[in-house]
N, C-alpha and C positions, 0 to 999 in steps of 0.2 A: 577381536576386529572392530571398527570402528562401526558409529554409526552413520548414516548415510543420514543426508542436509534431505529436507524435502524442498523443494523448487521455490515457494515462498519464505522459508529461511534462509534460502541462496540470494534470494533476490532483496531481502533485509539488507545481507551483509554486504551486500554490491553495491547499495546505493546507500551507507555507512563510512563505505572506503571513499567514493566516488563524492560523498557530500566533504570529507572533511580533504583535502589538499598538503595541508601541511604533513599529514604523516607516510612512511612508505611502506612499499606493500609489502616489503619481508616481516616488517616491523606488526604492519596492521593482521599478518596470516600468523605471527609466535601468536602477539597476543588473543585471536581467536581461535585457536590451534586447527588450524586449516594449514595444509600444504601446498606453499606458495606453486608447483606447477598444475594442482586443482582451480586455486582461485584463479591464476591468468586465464584454464581451457572457461572455468563457469563467465569469466568477463568476454572472454567471446561468445561465445555462447548468446549472452545475455543481449550483447550490438548487434548479434547476429540475425536473431529470431527470438528475442523479450521474454517474457515468462514461459513458452512452454517450453523453447529450446532447454531451458533449465530440468525439465523431466529427465528423467533416467530412462534410457532406451526400454528396459526392462521392467520398469516399472508397471501394477495393475490400472493407472488411472491414467488414460492418455490426457483428458484435457483438463485443465487445472483450472481453467474460469466458468460460473456458469452457464448453460445452456443460452442461446439468445443475446449473451453480451456482446455489444458493438466492440470488439478491438482497438480502433484506430484512435492516434495521440490524442486528437480534439473531443471525442470524446470521456478521454480520461478529463482534460484537462474540466472540459464541463461539472462532472462528476465531482472533481477535485474541491470544485468554487461551490455547487450546492453543498457539501459537507463541511465548506468555511464557513458559509452562510449561515444553516442549519446551526454551528457549532456556536457562533458570535448571539445567533438569535436566545441561546438555551443559556449563555453564562447572563443573559439579561433578562433570565426568567421568563420568556414569552415561550410560546409554542403555536403551531397554527392546527384550528380547528375549522372544521366544513360549518354553516351556519345551514338553516331551513332553506334560505334562498340555492341553497350549491356554491356560494359563494367563499372562499381562503378568508379568513381574521386569525390575526396574530390578538394572543387574549397570556393575561400572567397568568403563571401559572399559582403564584401566590399572591398576597394583597399586598401593595406599596406600606412599610411600615410610615406611619406617619412621625414618629418619633425625632 
């Protein structure tokens, strides 16, 4: 019997498929060892109900996302933006620290090389 994919794996496959418009559904499914009918069903479920809709009905875990997390699209966009900013800051070797006054300041993780 084939291994069942969890909702996060299904969402990853759906996003990969939707991001590449040049590939046909059948080729994508063959490449990832998924049946065409199952993948079409996942796409429909994902469009209708998002990540929660991809959970199997008999799954023990009904809640996919942590408690208290707002699921609106706008909040997802804000979170992605925050993560992108943090990623760029870390690439430049900066981190956020709270000083004695309670204010955030950006400090270098390592001193700049003077060579």
